[in-house]
C-alpha positions as CSV (number, residue, x, y, z in Angstrom):
1,M,22.2,-65.4,-28.8
2,L,19.9,-62.4,-27.6
3,Q,16.9,-62.1,-29.8
4,Y,16.9,-57.9,-30.7
5,K,15.0,-55.7,-33.3
6,K,16.3,-53.0,-35.0
7,V,13.9,-50.3,-35.5
8,E,14.9,-47.7,-38.4
9,I,13.3,-44.4,-39.4
10,F,14.5,-42.3,-42.3
11,T,13.6,-39.2,-42.5
12,S,15.0,-35.7,-42.4
13,E,16.1,-32.6,-40.6
14,E,12.5,-30.7,-41.7
15,A,10.6,-33.5,-39.6
16,R,9.0,-32.4,-36.3
17,W,7.1,-33.9,-33.9
18,E,5.0,-31.6,-31.5
19,G,7.3,-28.6,-32.5
20,R,10.6,-30.1,-31.8
21,P,12.8,-32.3,-34.6
22,L,11.9,-35.6,-34.9
23,Y,14.9,-37.1,-34.1
24,A,15.3,-35.1,-30.7
25,A,11.8,-36.2,-29.9
26,V,12.6,-39.7,-30.7
27,V,15.9,-40.0,-28.6
28,Q,13.8,-38.1,-25.5
29,Y,11.0,-40.9,-26.2
30,V,13.2,-43.8,-25.9
31,H,15.2,-42.3,-22.8
32,D,12.1,-41.7,-20.9
33,L,11.2,-45.4,-21.2
34,K,14.1,-46.4,-19.4
35,I,14.2,-50.1,-21.1
36,A,17.5,-51.5,-22.5
37,A,17.5,-50.0,-25.6
38,R,20.5,-48.0,-27.6
39,C,19.2,-45.1,-29.8
40,L,21.7,-43.4,-32.6
41,V,20.6,-40.4,-34.7
42,T,23.1,-39.7,-38.0
43,R,22.7,-37.1,-40.7
44,G,23.6,-37.9,-43.7
45,I,25.8,-35.8,-46.2
46,E,23.7,-36.5,-49.4
47,G,20.2,-37.6,-50.5
48,S,16.7,-37.8,-51.9
49,Y,13.3,-37.7,-51.5
50,E,10.4,-39.2,-53.1
51,S,8.8,-35.6,-54.1
52,G,12.3,-35.1,-56.3
53,E,13.7,-32.8,-53.7
54,I,17.7,-33.5,-53.4
55,A,19.5,-32.8,-50.3
56,T,23.4,-32.0,-50.4
57,G,26.0,-30.8,-48.1
58,R,28.4,-29.6,-50.9
59,L,28.2,-25.3,-50.4
60,E,27.3,-24.9,-54.0
61,V,24.3,-26.5,-53.9
62,L,23.8,-26.3,-50.1
63,S,20.6,-27.6,-48.6
64,T,19.4,-27.3,-45.3
65,N,17.2,-30.1,-45.1
66,L,19.7,-33.4,-45.0
67,P,18.6,-36.8,-44.7
68,V,18.7,-38.2,-40.9
69,R,18.9,-42.0,-40.3
70,I,17.2,-43.0,-36.3
71,T,18.8,-46.6,-35.6
72,I,16.6,-48.2,-32.2
73,I,18.4,-51.1,-30.9
74,V,15.8,-53.0,-28.2
75,P,15.3,-56.1,-26.9
76,A,12.6,-58.3,-29.0
77,G,10.2,-57.9,-26.1
78,E,10.6,-54.5,-25.7
79,A,9.7,-53.5,-29.8
80,Q,6.1,-53.4,-30.2
81,Q,5.9,-50.3,-28.0
82,I,8.4,-48.4,-29.6
83,L,6.9,-49.4,-33.2
84,S,3.4,-48.2,-32.2
85,K,4.9,-44.8,-31.1
86,M,7.2,-44.4,-34.2
87,E,4.1,-44.7,-36.7
88,M,2.4,-42.0,-34.6
89,M,5.5,-39.8,-34.5
90,V,6.7,-40.1,-38.0
91,A,4.7,-37.9,-40.5
92,D,7.3,-37.6,-42.9
93,G,9.8,-40.4,-43.6
94,I,9.9,-44.6,-43.2
95,V,9.5,-47.0,-40.8
96,A,11.5,-50.3,-40.8
97,V,12.1,-53.0,-38.6
98,Q,14.0,-56.4,-38.7
99,D,15.1,-59.1,-36.5
100,L,18.7,-58.8,-34.8
101,Q,20.8,-61.6,-33.2
102,V,23.0,-60.1,-30.2
103,I,25.7,-61.9,-29.3
104,S,26.0,-59.6,-25.8
105,H,24.6,-56.5,-24.5
106,K,26.4,-55.1,-21.4
107,T,26.2,-51.9,-19.9
108,H,27.6,-50.0,-16.7
109,G,24.7,-49.5,-14.2
110,L,25.6,-45.4,-14.0
111,L,23.6,-43.7,-10.7
112,I,22.6,-40.8,-12.8
113,P,22.8,-39.6,-16.3
114,K,26.4,-38.0,-16.8
115,H,24.7,-35.0,-18.3
116,T,22.5,-34.1,-15.4
117,R,22.9,-30.4,-14.4
118,V,22.7,-29.4,-10.8
119,R,19.7,-27.0,-11.7
120,D,17.9,-29.8,-12.8
121,I,17.8,-31.4,-9.3
122,M,18.5,-28.9,-6.8
123,T,15.9,-27.4,-4.1
124,L,14.4,-24.1,-5.2
125,H,13.7,-20.9,-2.7
126,P,15.9,-22.5,-0.2
127,K,15.6,-21.0,3.6
128,R,18.5,-18.7,4.1
129,V,20.0,-16.1,6.8
130,T,22.0,-12.9,7.4
131,P,25.3,-12.3,8.8
132,D,23.4,-10.7,11.8
133,T,20.7,-13.2,12.4
134,P,20.5,-14.2,15.8
135,L,21.7,-17.8,16.4
136,D,18.7,-18.8,18.3
137,E,16.7,-18.4,15.0
138,V,18.9,-20.1,12.8
139,A,18.7,-23.3,15.3
140,R,14.6,-22.9,14.7
141,L,15.0,-22.5,11.2
142,L,16.8,-26.0,11.1
143,L,14.7,-27.7,13.8
144,S,11.6,-27.2,11.4
145,S,14.1,-28.1,8.2
146,T,14.6,-31.3,6.2
147,F,18.4,-29.9,6.2
148,T,20.9,-29.6,8.4
149,G,22.6,-26.6,7.2
150,V,21.2,-23.2,6.1
151,P,22.8,-20.5,4.1
152,V,24.1,-17.1,5.1
153,V,23.4,-14.5,2.3
154,D,24.5,-10.8,2.2
155,Q,22.0,-7.8,1.1
156,E,22.3,-8.8,-2.7
157,E,21.4,-12.4,-1.9
158,R,25.0,-13.8,-2.4
159,P,26.2,-16.7,-0.2
160,V,28.6,-15.4,2.2
161,G,29.0,-18.7,4.5
162,V,27.3,-21.8,6.0
163,I,26.3,-22.7,9.0
164,S,25.7,-26.3,9.8
165,Q,24.8,-28.4,12.3
166,G,28.5,-28.6,13.7
167,D,29.0,-25.3,13.8
168,L,26.0,-24.9,16.3
169,I,27.4,-27.8,18.2
170,Y,31.1,-26.4,18.4
171,K,31.1,-23.0,17.9
172,A,27.9,-22.0,19.5
173,G,27.6,-24.3,22.2
174,L,24.2,-26.3,20.9
175,P,24.6,-29.0,23.3
176,M,23.3,-32.2,21.2
177,R,22.6,-32.9,17.4
178,L,19.2,-31.2,16.1
179,G,17.5,-34.5,15.8
180,L,18.2,-35.2,19.5
181,L,17.2,-31.7,20.8
182,S,14.0,-32.0,18.9
183,A,12.9,-34.7,20.5
184,S,13.5,-33.2,24.0
185,H,11.1,-31.7,26.3
186,Q,10.1,-28.4,25.0
187,D,11.5,-26.2,28.5
188,K,14.7,-28.1,27.5
189,V,14.4,-26.5,23.7
190,S,13.6,-23.4,25.4
191,L,16.7,-23.4,27.2
192,V,18.9,-24.1,24.5
193,L,17.4,-21.5,22.3
194,K,17.7,-18.9,25.2
195,N,21.5,-19.5,25.4
196,L,22.5,-19.3,21.6
197,A,20.3,-16.0,21.2
198,P,23.2,-13.5,22.0
199,K,25.1,-14.6,19.1
200,K,25.0,-13.9,15.6
201,A,25.2,-15.9,12.0
202,R,28.5,-14.4,11.6
203,E,30.4,-15.6,14.5
204,V,29.8,-19.3,13.6
205,M,29.8,-19.6,9.6
206,N,31.9,-21.2,7.9
207,H,33.0,-18.8,5.5
208,P,33.8,-18.2,2.7
209,A,30.8,-20.6,1.5
210,V,31.3,-23.5,-0.9
211,T,29.1,-23.5,-3.8
212,I,28.5,-24.6,-7.1
213,D,27.2,-22.9,-9.8
214,Q,23.5,-24.2,-11.3
215,D,25.0,-24.9,-14.7
216,R,27.5,-27.5,-13.3
217,L,27.3,-30.7,-13.7
218,V,25.5,-33.0,-11.0
219,T,28.9,-35.1,-10.9
220,E,30.8,-32.1,-10.4
221,A,28.9,-31.1,-7.3
222,V,29.0,-34.6,-5.1
223,G,32.9,-34.3,-5.8
224,L,32.9,-30.9,-4.3
225,M,30.8,-31.9,-1.5
226,L,33.0,-35.2,-1.3
227,K,36.0,-33.1,-0.9
228,K,34.8,-30.6,1.3
229,Q,33.2,-33.2,3.5
230,V,30.2,-31.0,3.4
231,K,26.3,-32.2,3.1
232,G,24.7,-29.2,1.1
233,L,25.8,-27.1,-1.2
234,P,24.2,-23.8,-1.7
235,V,23.7,-23.2,-5.7
236,T,24.6,-19.8,-7.0
237,D,23.2,-18.2,-10.7
238,A,25.1,-16.4,-13.3
239,E,25.0,-13.6,-10.9
240,G,26.6,-15.2,-7.8
241,K,23.3,-15.0,-6.1
242,L,21.5,-17.8,-4.4
243,A,19.8,-19.9,-6.5
244,G,18.9,-23.1,-4.7
245,I,20.4,-25.7,-2.3
246,L,22.0,-29.0,-3.4
247,S,21.7,-31.8,-1.0
248,R,22.7,-35.3,-0.7
249,V,18.8,-36.1,-0.4
250,D,18.1,-34.3,-3.7
251,V,21.0,-36.5,-5.5
252,F,19.7,-39.5,-4.0
253,H,15.9,-38.7,-5.2
254,A,17.2,-37.6,-8.6
255,I,19.0,-41.3,-8.8
256,V,15.3,-42.9,-8.1
257,R,13.6,-40.6,-10.6
258,E,16.1,-41.0,-13.5
259,C,17.5,-44.3,-12.8
260,P,16.7,-47.7,-15.0
261,D,15.4,-50.6,-13.6
262,W,18.8,-52.3,-13.5
263,Q,17.0,-55.5,-12.4
264,A,14.6,-55.7,-15.3
265,F,17.9,-55.2,-17.2
266,Q,19.6,-58.4,-15.9
267,D,16.1,-60.2,-16.7
268,Q,16.4,-59.7,-20.2
269,Q,20.0,-61.3,-19.7
270,V,21.7,-57.6,-20.3
271,T,24.9,-57.4,-18.3
272,V,25.1,-54.6,-16.1
273,E,28.1,-53.7,-13.9
274,Q,27.0,-52.6,-10.8
275,R,28.1,-51.9,-7.0
276,F,26.6,-53.7,-4.1
277,V,26.4,-52.9,-0.5
278,S,29.0,-56.0,0.2
279,D,31.1,-53.4,-1.4
280,I,30.7,-50.4,0.8
281,M,29.5,-51.0,4.1
282,R,31.3,-50.3,7.3
283,R,32.4,-53.6,9.1
284,D,33.7,-52.1,12.1
285,T,30.3,-51.1,13.0
286,A,29.6,-51.7,16.8
287,T,27.8,-54.7,18.5
288,V,26.2,-55.7,22.0
289,L,24.4,-58.6,23.4
290,P,20.9,-57.7,25.0
291,D,22.0,-57.9,28.4
292,T,25.0,-55.2,27.8
293,P,24.2,-52.5,30.8
294,I,22.8,-49.1,29.2
295,E,26.1,-47.5,30.1
296,E,28.2,-49.4,28.3
297,V,26.0,-49.0,25.3
298,L,25.9,-45.1,26.0
299,H,29.7,-44.9,25.6
300,L,30.0,-47.1,22.4
301,I,27.2,-44.7,20.8
302,D,29.8,-41.5,22.1
303,R,32.4,-42.8,20.5
304,T,31.0,-43.9,17.1
305,D,30.5,-41.6,13.9
306,L,27.9,-43.7,12.9
307,Q,26.0,-42.8,16.1
308,R,24.3,-46.5,16.3
309,V,24.5,-49.9,18.0
310,A,23.5,-53.0,17.0
311,V,22.1,-55.3,19.2
312,V,23.0,-59.2,18.1
313,D,22.5,-62.5,19.8
314,R,25.4,-64.9,20.6
315,E,24.8,-66.1,16.8
316,G,25.4,-62.8,15.9
317,R,21.7,-62.2,14.4
318,L,20.5,-58.9,14.6
319,L,17.7,-58.1,17.0
320,G,17.3,-54.3,17.2
321,L,19.5,-50.7,16.7
322,I,20.1,-48.2,19.6
323,S,20.7,-44.5,19.3
324,D,21.0,-41.6,21.4
325,R,17.2,-40.9,20.7
326,D,16.1,-44.5,21.8
327,L,18.1,-43.9,24.9
328,L,16.3,-40.5,25.7
329,G,13.2,-42.1,25.1
330,A,13.5,-45.3,27.2
331,F,13.8,-43.3,30.8
332,T,10.7,-41.7,30.6
333,D,10.7,-40.9,34.7
334,R,14.5,-39.9,34.3
335,T,14.7,-38.0,31.5
336,T,16.0,-34.8,33.1
337,G,19.4,-36.7,34.5
338,L,19.9,-38.7,31.1
339,W,19.5,-35.6,29.3
340,N,22.4,-33.7,31.1
341,Y,24.3,-36.5,31.2
342,L,24.1,-36.7,27.1
343,V,24.4,-33.0,26.8
344,S,27.6,-32.6,29.0
345,K,29.1,-36.4,29.1
346,L,29.7,-34.7,32.9
347,A,28.3,-35.9,36.5
348,S,25.2,-34.2,37.2
349,A,23.5,-33.8,40.8
350,D,21.6,-36.9,40.0
351,A,24.1,-38.8,38.4
352,G,24.7,-41.6,41.3
353,R,21.2,-42.8,41.0
354,L,21.2,-42.4,37.1
355,R,24.3,-44.5,37.1
356,E,22.5,-47.4,38.8
357,D,19.7,-46.9,36.2
358,L,21.7,-47.2,33.5
359,R,23.4,-50.3,34.8
360,A,20.4,-51.9,35.6
361,Q,18.8,-51.7,32.2
362,T,19.9,-53.6,29.4
363,A,19.9,-52.9,25.6
364,G,17.7,-55.2,25.1
365,E,15.2,-53.2,27.0
366,V,15.9,-50.1,25.2
367,M,16.9,-50.9,22.0
368,N,14.4,-50.4,18.7
369,T,13.2,-53.4,16.9
370,Q,11.1,-51.8,14.3
371,I,14.2,-51.7,12.3
372,V,14.8,-51.7,8.3
373,T,18.0,-53.6,6.9
374,V,19.2,-54.3,3.5
375,K,20.9,-57.5,2.2
376,E,24.4,-57.6,1.8
377,D,24.1,-58.6,-2.0
378,A,21.5,-56.0,-2.7
379,S,22.5,-53.0,-5.6
380,I,23.4,-49.7,-4.3
381,N,20.0,-48.5,-6.1
382,E,17.9,-50.8,-3.8
383,A,19.8,-49.0,-0.5
384,I,19.1,-45.7,-1.7
385,R,15.5,-46.4,-2.2
386,L,15.0,-47.9,1.2
387,M,17.0,-44.9,2.9
388,L,14.5,-42.4,1.0
389,D,11.2,-44.5,1.4
390,K,12.2,-44.8,4.9
391,A,13.6,-41.5,5.6
392,I,16.5,-43.1,7.4
393,K,20.4,-41.7,7.5
394,R,22.1,-45.4,8.4
395,L,20.9,-49.1,7.3
396,P,22.0,-52.0,8.9
397,V,23.3,-54.8,6.5
398,V,22.2,-58.6,7.1
399,D,22.9,-61.6,5.2
400,E,20.5,-64.3,4.2
401,E,20.5,-65.6,7.8
402,G,19.4,-62.3,9.3
403,K,23.4,-61.9,10.7
404,F,24.8,-58.6,11.6
405,K,27.1,-57.9,8.6
406,G,27.9,-54.2,9.3
407,M,26.0,-50.9,8.3
408,I,25.9,-48.2,5.7
409,S,25.6,-44.5,5.8
410,R,24.1,-41.9,3.1
411,E,28.0,-40.6,2.8
412,A,29.1,-44.3,2.0
413,L,26.7,-44.6,-0.8
414,L,27.4,-41.2,-2.5
415,R,31.3,-42.0,-2.1
416,A,30.4,-44.9,-3.8
417,G,27.8,-44.3,-6.4
418,F,30.2,-41.2,-7.6
419,A,33.7,-42.7,-7.2
420,S,35.4,-42.3,-10.5
């Protein structure tokens, strides 16, 4: 048996706390505690008060002050803070408590409350461009932004399209992803921007824009993002004007902010149904040994959508990760040649000597060893917190012995966390 307390408050519809109906204030207070408690409000159809007043719902003697009962079921160890607060809040009513023997307490570990709406978590005042904005300005905007896409609006501020990093790469000829471009030498960045300048936003934008109304549920917005395979959604108001933008990171921040401490629940013997990292990780992630030539690593990175290669020892223990950014930084004296290789995938004038360098250097020499990992038995919530805290998009998964098991991405977390 689990030791719980049942707190009951007998009050009325007219009872208030700081200007709000008392029952609504109590529900909000219990919600904000993020503890393993449930709260129920019931309204009676008839009753009487100490003052002699009789409350009734009968039409012939209709009363507007019907009786209200608020019931809170909470683990015994958490009850005192609720009782102390209720004694303060309930200025008109009765607060009672009794021991409760609970057979079991089970709950589904939702990532975000179902009632959460887009307007509650979206980013306000997002950057935007017009159809006539030159693409070099669009690229500069994205290089200085945390987003990899920007909405395109008309004269009435209504979204008419969206420009993503992919649009710049595949439609405008951007030679590499924005993160890698930002790490390049300034003269290379200037050259890329100069080549983009002749084109306008209207030439490459995706249209019509995939948008979401600010009053829609976040669960609907996530479903739309996954269905349309977009990383963010322009958010519109009642007039169809751009009101904000909702990105995957906005959703993850809301999860961290709103989600209770499920581990604390489990410590109190509450059975929490959750999904774990092992349920969603990619197991087909490319791996190499430390002595693998960099030329081979380049080909592997080019072929994988995760844009990462894991370096492991012969027992499978994770030693480090290699991304295209790591490769670019590793060739300080031959950066131009490697930059051209990554950009064009074609032989450059310096290709012969560059390939000798690529074959001479190994994965172990260029890998990034300052990596963050997550255990395969960790919860999805823990993985989200790690990715937000460390600002990373890919998270390697290891077992108890440090052996590499796979990789998870932001999209995988979103898809798993909001699967129906």
